N, C-alpha and C positions, 0 to 999 in steps of 0.2 A: 504493500500500500504506500503510495507516494504522499508527500506532504505539500508539495509546492504547486500543485495544480488545483486551483479553486474554481468551481463552476457555480454560477448563479450568485445571487445576492440574498443574504440571509438577514432576517430581522430577529434579534434575540431578546427575549424577555427573561432576564437572568433571575434565578432563584438564589436565596442567601447561601453562601458557601459554607460547607462543613469543614473546609480546610483552612488552616490559618496560613518572584520566585518563592512563594507560598509552598505549602507542603507538597503539592503535586510536582512542582518544578524541581525541588530539591530531591524528591524521591527519584524522579527521572534521571537527574544528573548522576546520582550515586549508582543507580542501576546500570546506566551506560558505562560508568567508570569501572564497575566490577567486571564487566565483560571484557575489558581491555587489560586487566591486571596480569602480570607475569605470575608464574607458579610461586616464586618466592614471595612476591608481594601479597598474593592471595592467602598464602599460608600465614603470613604475619598479620594481615588484616583480620582474618578469622580468629587468630589467637588473641587479639586485642579487643574484639567486639564483646559487649556484654552478653550474657547468656540469652536474654530475651530477644536479641536480634537474630538468633538462630543462623549465624553465619552470613547474614544479609546486610551489607553496608547501607543499603537504601532504608532499612528499618530505623536507622539512627540519624539519618541525614538532616532531620529537622530538630534534633535534640537541642542545638544551640539556640533556636528560637524559643523552645519550651522553657529553657532555664534562664533566659536573659532578664527576667523580672525579679528573680531572687538572686541571681549572680549579676547584680546591677553594674558591676565594673565591666562586664563584657558587652554592654549595650553599644558603646561607640565602635566596637570592633567589627560591626556588620557593614560598615559603609565608610566612604571617605568623601568629604565635601570639597568641592572645587570652586574657585572664584566665579561669580556670575558672568556668564556670556563669554568667558575666555575659551571655553571648549577644549581645554587641555588639562593635563594632570602632571604634577611634579611632586615626588615623594617628600623632599625636604620642605617644600612649601605647604603641602596639604595634609600630611599624615600626622595629625594631632587630634586630641579630643577638644571639647568645648572650652576647657580651661587652659589649653595650650600644651598639655603634656605630650611630648613627642612619641611617635611610633604607635600611638593608640588609634588605629584605624584598621580597615580590613586588610590592606596590603601589609601593614606592620604585623598584624596577627598571623597572616599566612606565613611570613618569614619566621615568626616566633615559634609557632607550633611545628613547622617543618624542622627547625633546629632541635626542638625537644624530642621529636621522634628520631632524628638522626642520632642524637646523643644516646637515646635509649637502645638503639640497635648496635651502635658501634663503640659505646663506652659504657658497658653494663656495670662497671665498678664506680660510676659517677656517684658523687654524694648528693646530687640533685634529686629531690623527692617529687618527681613529676608523675602525674597520673597519665600514662600513655594512652589509655582508652579515651580519656577526655581530649587529649591532644589530637588523636585521630578524628574524633567526632567534630571538634571545632574546625580542624583543617578542612575536612570534607565539606562542611557547611560554608565556610568562608570562601573557598574556591568557587563555589556556586554563586555566592553573593556578589563577588567582584565582577562577574559576568553579566549581572543584571544592570543595564545601562544607568538606571536612576539610583543605583547604589554608589555611583560615582557622579552624582548630579550636582546641581548648584547649591551653594551654601544658603543663598537668600530664600529659596523655597523648600529647603530641607529635602532635596532630592525629589521634588515633585509632591511632597506630602501636603504642602499648603496650597496646591493648585486644585481647586474644586472643579470637577467636571461631571458630566453624565456619561456613563457607559451604557449606550442605548437609553433605557428609561431609568436606570439606577444611578442615584447620586453617589459619588465616591470621590477619590482624589487620584491624581495622575500616577503617583507611585503605586497605589494599589492596583491600578489597571495593569501595570507591567509586572508587579509581583504575582498577581493571582488571576485577575479577571480575564485577561487575554487568553491564558492557558485554559481556564474553565470554558470560555466560549469556543475555543478550538476543539476541546474534548466533546462538547455537546454538538457542535456543528459538523465536524469531520470524522470523529472517532467513536460515535455512539456511546459517549461518556465512559469509554474504556481506556484507562491510562496505559495499560500494557500495549494497546494498539498504537498510541502515540509514541511510546518508547521504541517499539519495533520499527515504526516508520522512520524515526530519527536514526536508529542504528542502520537501517537500510540506506539512508541517504549518506551517512558517513562513509560507507564503503561503495557508494554509487555516485550520485550526482555531485557530492562534495568531495570525492576522493582526492582529486588533485590538490584542493585546498587543505584537506584534513591531514595530509601527510606532513604538513609543516606546523600544524597547530601545537604539537607537543614539544617543539624545539625551544630550548632555553639558551640565551646568549652566554658566552664565556663559560660554558659547562656548568652553569648553576643548577642546583637541584630543583629550585623553584624560581619562577620569575613573574610575580603578579603585577609588576609595574606596567609592562606592555598590555596586560589584560585590562588594567584600569584605564590606560590611555585609549584603548579601543572602546571601552564602555562610554566614556564621556563624549567621544566623537560620535558614537551612535546615538547617545542621548540628544545631542544637538541636532543631528541630521534627521532623526526619526521620532524620538519620544517627545521632545518639547515642541517640535514643529506642528503648527495648527492645533495646539492644545492649550490655548490660553484659558484663564479662569472663566468659568461659565459655559465653556464649549460643550456641545453634545458630540461625543465620539461614536461614530457608527460604522457602517460597512467599509467606507473608504479608508478610515484610519485602521480598522481591524485587519482588513485583507492585505493592506500594504505593509503593516508592521509585524504581522504574525510570522512571516518568514525570518525576520530579524530575530525575534524572540526564540524561535525554535532552533535557529542556528547557534545562538548563544548557549542554549541548553546543551547542544551537541559539543561545542567547544569546551564548555566547562567539564563535561564528562570525560572527554579525551585527555584534557590537561590534568584533571585530578588523577586519572589513572597513570599518566606519565610521571607525575610527581611522586606518587606512591611507589611506582616501579623503581624510580631512582633512589628513594629513601631506603627501600627494602632490598636493594641489590646486595645480597650478603651471602656469606657461607651458610649453608643450611644449618650448621651447628649453632650459628648465631641466632637463628630464628627459634630454635628449640630453647636456647638459653633466655631469649627474650620472653617467651611464654612463661618460663619459670620465674624470671626476674619480676614479671608483672603479675605474679600470682595474686596480689591484693588489688588488682586494677578495678575491682567493683566497689572500692571505697569511694567516698565523696570528696576526695582531695580536689580543691579548685586550683586552676592554673591561671594566675593573674599576671598580666604583663605589668612590670613595674619599671 
Protein backbone atom coordinates (compact mmCIF):
# COMPACT_ATOMS: atom_id res chain seq x y z
CA UNK A 1 0.00 0.00 0.00
CA UNK A 2 1.50 3.35 -1.01
CA UNK A 3 1.28 6.57 0.93
CA UNK A 4 1.95 9.26 -1.56
CA UNK A 5 -0.98 8.84 -3.96
CA UNK A 6 -4.03 10.61 -2.66
CA UNK A 7 -7.26 10.46 -4.66
CA UNK A 8 -10.27 12.60 -4.03
CA UNK A 9 -10.90 15.30 -1.49
CA UNK A 10 -11.96 14.31 1.98
CA UNK A 11 -13.84 16.25 4.55
CA UNK A 12 -13.06 15.04 8.05
CA UNK A 13 -15.10 15.48 11.18
CA UNK A 14 -12.57 14.45 13.77
CA UNK A 15 -13.47 12.67 16.98
CA UNK A 16 -11.57 13.41 20.20
CA UNK A 17 -8.26 11.59 20.27
CA UNK A 18 -7.55 8.76 22.67
CA UNK A 19 -3.83 9.22 22.07
CA UNK A 20 -1.86 11.83 23.72
CA UNK A 21 4.03 13.23 17.06
CA UNK A 22 1.52 12.04 19.65
CA UNK A 23 1.46 8.47 20.79
CA UNK A 24 0.75 7.11 17.33
CA UNK A 25 3.68 8.91 15.74
CA UNK A 26 6.17 7.80 18.37
CA UNK A 27 4.89 4.23 18.21
CA UNK A 28 5.42 4.23 14.44
CA UNK A 29 8.93 5.67 14.74
CA UNK A 30 10.10 3.05 17.22
CA UNK A 31 8.41 0.21 15.34
CA UNK A 32 10.21 1.30 12.16
CA UNK A 33 13.50 1.64 14.05
CA UNK A 34 13.32 -1.83 15.56
CA UNK A 35 13.04 -3.31 12.08
CA UNK A 36 16.40 -1.78 11.15
CA UNK A 37 18.35 -2.78 14.27
CA UNK A 38 21.44 -4.92 13.97
CA UNK A 39 21.55 -8.21 15.84
CA UNK A 40 23.78 -6.70 18.55
CA UNK A 41 21.60 -3.63 18.93
CA UNK A 42 18.40 -5.66 19.10
CA UNK A 43 19.93 -7.87 21.80
CA UNK A 44 20.97 -4.84 23.83
CA UNK A 45 17.65 -3.02 23.40
CA UNK A 46 15.68 -6.07 24.51
CA UNK A 47 18.00 -6.45 27.51
CA UNK A 48 17.28 -2.87 28.58
CA UNK A 49 13.55 -2.70 27.96
CA UNK A 50 11.27 -3.06 30.99
CA UNK A 51 9.42 -6.36 31.30
CA UNK A 52 6.06 -4.87 30.36
CA UNK A 53 7.40 -3.89 26.91
CA UNK A 54 7.78 -7.59 26.02
CA UNK A 55 10.77 -6.83 23.80
CA UNK A 56 8.95 -4.13 21.81
CA UNK A 57 10.67 -0.73 21.73
CA UNK A 58 7.48 0.88 20.39
CA UNK A 59 5.70 -0.02 23.62
CA UNK A 60 7.80 2.50 25.56
CA UNK A 61 8.30 5.15 22.90
CA UNK A 62 5.82 7.56 24.52
CA UNK A 63 7.09 6.99 28.05
CA UNK A 64 8.94 10.32 28.07
CA UNK A 65 5.64 12.14 27.47
CA UNK A 66 3.92 10.17 30.21
CA UNK A 67 6.51 11.10 32.85
CA UNK A 68 7.22 14.72 31.91
CA UNK A 69 4.74 16.13 34.40
CA UNK A 70 6.28 14.46 37.43
CA UNK A 71 9.81 14.56 36.03
CA UNK A 72 9.34 18.27 35.44
CA UNK A 73 13.03 18.82 34.79
CA UNK A 74 12.60 16.81 31.57
CA UNK A 75 9.95 19.07 30.01
CA UNK A 76 12.39 21.42 28.17
CA UNK A 77 14.15 18.41 26.67
CA UNK A 78 11.34 17.71 24.20
CA UNK A 79 11.99 20.72 21.95
CA UNK A 80 14.32 23.56 21.03
CA UNK A 81 13.04 27.07 20.35
CA UNK A 82 14.59 29.15 17.57
CA UNK A 83 14.44 32.91 16.88
CA UNK A 84 11.25 34.03 15.19
CA UNK A 85 11.36 34.03 11.38
CA UNK A 86 15.10 33.22 11.18
CA UNK A 87 14.27 29.75 9.90
CA UNK A 88 17.56 28.33 11.11
CA UNK A 89 18.94 26.50 14.13
CA UNK A 90 22.25 26.89 15.95
CA UNK A 91 23.11 24.74 18.94
CA UNK A 92 25.11 27.32 20.89
CA UNK A 93 22.46 29.98 20.38
CA UNK A 94 19.32 27.92 20.83
CA UNK A 95 19.94 24.94 23.12
CA UNK A 96 18.99 26.20 26.56
CA UNK A 97 15.92 26.19 28.76
CA UNK A 98 13.69 29.15 29.64
CA UNK A 99 16.11 30.40 32.31
CA UNK A 100 19.16 30.09 30.09
CA UNK A 101 20.68 26.82 31.31
CA UNK A 102 22.77 25.48 28.46
CA UNK A 103 22.27 22.09 26.79
CA UNK A 104 18.71 21.73 28.10
CA UNK A 105 16.87 21.15 24.84
CA UNK A 106 16.00 18.20 22.64
CA UNK A 107 19.33 18.12 20.79
CA UNK A 108 21.27 18.42 24.04
CA UNK A 109 19.21 15.59 25.52
CA UNK A 110 19.90 13.35 22.53
CA UNK A 111 23.64 13.90 22.97
CA UNK A 112 23.39 13.30 26.72
CA UNK A 113 21.47 10.03 26.62
CA UNK A 114 23.59 8.73 23.76
CA UNK A 115 26.68 9.33 25.89
CA UNK A 116 25.08 7.59 28.87
CA UNK A 117 24.27 4.50 26.82
CA UNK A 118 27.75 4.46 25.30
CA UNK A 119 29.26 4.63 28.77
CA UNK A 120 27.01 1.83 29.93
CA UNK A 121 28.11 -0.43 27.08
CA UNK A 122 31.80 0.36 26.87
CA UNK A 123 32.72 1.29 30.45
CA UNK A 124 30.76 -1.04 32.69
CA UNK A 125 33.03 -0.21 35.64
CA UNK A 126 31.97 3.42 35.54
CA UNK A 127 30.98 4.97 38.86
CA UNK A 128 28.08 6.76 37.18
CA UNK A 129 24.73 5.46 38.41
CA UNK A 130 22.75 5.87 35.22
CA UNK A 131 19.50 4.10 34.61
CA UNK A 132 20.19 2.75 31.15
CA UNK A 133 16.59 1.74 30.57
CA UNK A 134 15.46 5.31 31.07
CA UNK A 135 18.31 6.54 28.89
CA UNK A 136 17.13 4.26 26.08
CA UNK A 137 13.52 5.37 26.45
CA UNK A 138 14.39 9.06 26.57
CA UNK A 139 16.71 8.78 23.56
CA UNK A 140 14.15 6.89 21.49
CA UNK A 141 11.49 9.50 22.21
CA UNK A 142 13.67 12.56 21.68
CA UNK A 143 14.98 11.37 18.31
CA UNK A 144 11.34 11.32 17.30
CA UNK A 145 10.64 14.75 18.74
CA UNK A 146 13.48 16.49 16.91
CA UNK A 147 12.00 15.32 13.60
CA UNK A 148 8.64 17.00 14.26
CA UNK A 149 9.10 20.38 12.54
CA UNK A 150 7.37 22.42 15.24
CA UNK A 151 9.51 20.90 18.00
CA UNK A 152 12.14 23.19 16.46
CA UNK A 153 9.73 26.06 15.95
CA UNK A 154 9.71 29.74 16.83
CA UNK A 155 10.20 30.97 20.38
CA UNK A 156 7.49 33.62 20.06
CA UNK A 157 4.68 31.16 19.42
CA UNK A 158 6.14 28.28 21.44
CA UNK A 159 6.51 26.05 18.41
CA UNK A 160 3.01 26.78 17.18
CA UNK A 161 1.35 26.13 20.53
CA UNK A 162 -0.07 29.66 20.74
CA UNK A 163 -1.32 29.71 17.13
CA UNK A 164 -5.02 28.85 17.39
CA UNK A 165 -6.44 27.29 14.23
CA UNK A 166 -9.24 24.99 13.19
CA UNK A 167 -8.45 21.56 11.86
CA UNK A 168 -11.52 21.17 9.73
CA UNK A 169 -14.26 21.82 12.33
CA UNK A 170 -12.17 21.25 15.42
CA UNK A 171 -10.54 24.13 17.30
CA UNK A 172 -6.95 23.38 18.20
CA UNK A 173 -3.44 24.81 17.86
CA UNK A 174 -0.90 24.43 15.09
CA UNK A 175 1.52 22.39 17.18
CA UNK A 176 -1.18 19.84 17.99
CA UNK A 177 -2.05 19.57 14.31
CA UNK A 178 1.48 18.37 13.59
CA UNK A 179 1.89 16.34 16.77
CA UNK A 180 -1.31 14.35 16.50
CA UNK A 181 -4.18 15.48 14.31
CA UNK A 182 -2.57 15.12 10.90
CA UNK A 183 -1.58 11.53 11.68
CA UNK A 184 -5.07 10.79 13.04
CA UNK A 185 -6.61 12.18 9.87
CA UNK A 186 -4.23 10.13 7.74
CA UNK A 187 -5.16 6.96 9.61
CA UNK A 188 -8.89 7.55 9.22
CA UNK A 189 -8.73 8.67 5.61
CA UNK A 190 -6.15 6.36 4.04
CA UNK A 191 -5.50 3.45 6.43
CA UNK A 192 -8.91 2.43 7.81
CA UNK A 193 -7.77 3.62 11.27
CA UNK A 194 -5.12 0.89 11.32
CA UNK A 195 -1.76 2.12 12.59
CA UNK A 196 0.01 -1.04 11.45
CA UNK A 197 -1.06 -0.28 7.86
CA UNK A 198 0.47 3.19 8.09
CA UNK A 199 3.70 1.72 9.47
CA UNK A 200 3.83 -0.90 6.72
CA UNK A 201 3.30 1.78 4.07
CA UNK A 202 6.14 3.88 5.47
CA UNK A 203 8.42 0.83 5.62
CA UNK A 204 7.55 0.05 2.01
CA UNK A 205 8.39 3.58 0.93
CA UNK A 206 11.74 3.54 2.77
CA UNK A 207 12.84 0.62 0.61
CA UNK A 208 10.90 1.82 -2.44
CA UNK A 209 10.12 5.37 -3.55
CA UNK A 210 12.41 6.90 -0.91
CA UNK A 211 15.24 4.41 -1.34
CA UNK A 212 17.73 6.79 -2.94
CA UNK A 213 17.15 9.40 -0.24
CA UNK A 214 16.92 6.93 2.63
CA UNK A 215 20.38 5.51 2.00
CA UNK A 216 21.85 8.79 3.27
CA UNK A 217 19.46 9.40 6.18
CA UNK A 218 21.54 7.47 8.69
CA UNK A 219 24.83 9.19 7.86
CA UNK A 220 26.56 11.14 10.62
CA UNK A 221 29.32 13.65 9.96
CA UNK A 222 32.83 13.12 11.32
CA UNK A 223 32.00 9.57 12.42
CA UNK A 224 29.77 10.80 15.23
CA UNK A 225 27.55 8.28 16.96
CA UNK A 226 24.61 10.66 16.87
CA UNK A 227 24.06 13.92 15.01
CA UNK A 228 20.79 15.63 16.00
CA UNK A 229 21.85 19.12 14.90
CA UNK A 230 21.26 18.48 11.17
CA UNK A 231 17.91 16.93 12.07
CA UNK A 232 16.94 20.08 13.96
CA UNK A 233 18.05 22.26 11.05
CA UNK A 234 15.87 20.20 8.72
CA UNK A 235 12.92 20.59 11.06
CA UNK A 236 12.98 24.38 11.31
CA UNK A 237 13.39 24.65 7.54
CA UNK A 238 10.34 22.42 7.08
CA UNK A 239 8.45 24.37 9.73
CA UNK A 240 8.98 27.58 7.79
CA UNK A 241 8.25 26.04 4.40
CA UNK A 242 5.23 23.94 5.35
CA UNK A 243 4.00 24.11 8.96
CA UNK A 244 3.77 27.88 9.45
CA UNK A 245 2.88 28.76 5.85
CA UNK A 246 -0.82 29.62 5.41
CA UNK A 247 -1.48 28.80 9.07
CA UNK A 248 -1.97 32.20 10.71
CA UNK A 249 -4.10 32.50 13.87
CA UNK A 250 -7.77 31.88 13.18
CA UNK A 251 -7.16 29.98 9.96
CA UNK A 252 -9.22 26.91 9.11
CA UNK A 253 -6.90 24.19 7.85
CA UNK A 254 -8.59 21.73 5.52
CA UNK A 255 -7.90 19.49 2.56
CA UNK A 256 -5.37 21.78 0.85
CA UNK A 257 -3.19 22.00 3.95
CA UNK A 258 -3.68 18.36 4.94
CA UNK A 259 -2.94 16.77 1.59
CA UNK A 260 0.11 18.95 0.89
CA UNK A 261 1.65 18.56 4.37
CA UNK A 262 0.93 14.91 5.07
CA UNK A 263 3.78 13.60 2.85
CA UNK A 264 6.17 15.82 4.83
CA UNK A 265 4.95 14.46 8.16
CA UNK A 266 5.09 10.84 7.02
CA UNK A 267 8.59 11.24 5.63
CA UNK A 268 9.74 12.72 8.96
CA UNK A 269 8.38 9.65 10.74
CA UNK A 270 10.40 7.50 8.35
CA UNK A 271 13.58 9.53 8.81
CA UNK A 272 13.23 9.42 12.59
CA UNK A 273 12.86 5.64 12.56
CA UNK A 274 15.83 5.05 10.28
CA UNK A 275 18.03 7.46 12.23
CA UNK A 276 17.05 6.08 15.62
CA UNK A 277 17.99 2.61 14.41
CA UNK A 278 21.31 3.87 13.03
CA UNK A 279 22.11 5.59 16.33
CA UNK A 280 21.31 2.50 18.39
CA UNK A 281 23.32 0.34 15.99
CA UNK A 282 26.34 2.59 16.47
CA UNK A 283 25.91 2.65 20.25
CA UNK A 284 25.60 -1.11 20.57
CA UNK A 285 28.28 -2.17 18.10
CA UNK A 286 30.00 -4.31 20.66
CA UNK A 287 31.55 -7.61 21.44
CA UNK A 288 28.68 -9.98 22.28
CA UNK A 289 30.20 -10.53 25.71
CA UNK A 290 29.78 -6.81 26.37
CA UNK A 291 26.06 -7.15 25.74
CA UNK A 292 25.80 -10.04 28.18
CA UNK A 293 27.63 -8.01 30.80
CA UNK A 294 25.42 -5.01 30.01
CA UNK A 295 22.36 -7.06 30.90
CA UNK A 296 23.96 -8.17 34.16
CA UNK A 297 25.24 -4.66 34.94
CA UNK A 298 21.77 -3.23 34.46
CA UNK A 299 20.07 -5.89 36.55
CA UNK A 300 18.39 -3.16 38.60
CA UNK A 301 17.24 -1.19 35.58
CA UNK A 302 13.60 -1.33 36.62
CA UNK A 303 14.29 1.08 39.46
CA UNK A 304 13.04 4.65 39.24
CA UNK A 305 16.40 6.40 39.11
CA UNK A 306 15.94 9.63 37.18
CA UNK A 307 18.45 10.90 34.68
CA UNK A 308 18.64 14.66 34.86
CA UNK A 309 20.88 16.78 32.70
CA UNK A 310 22.78 19.17 34.96
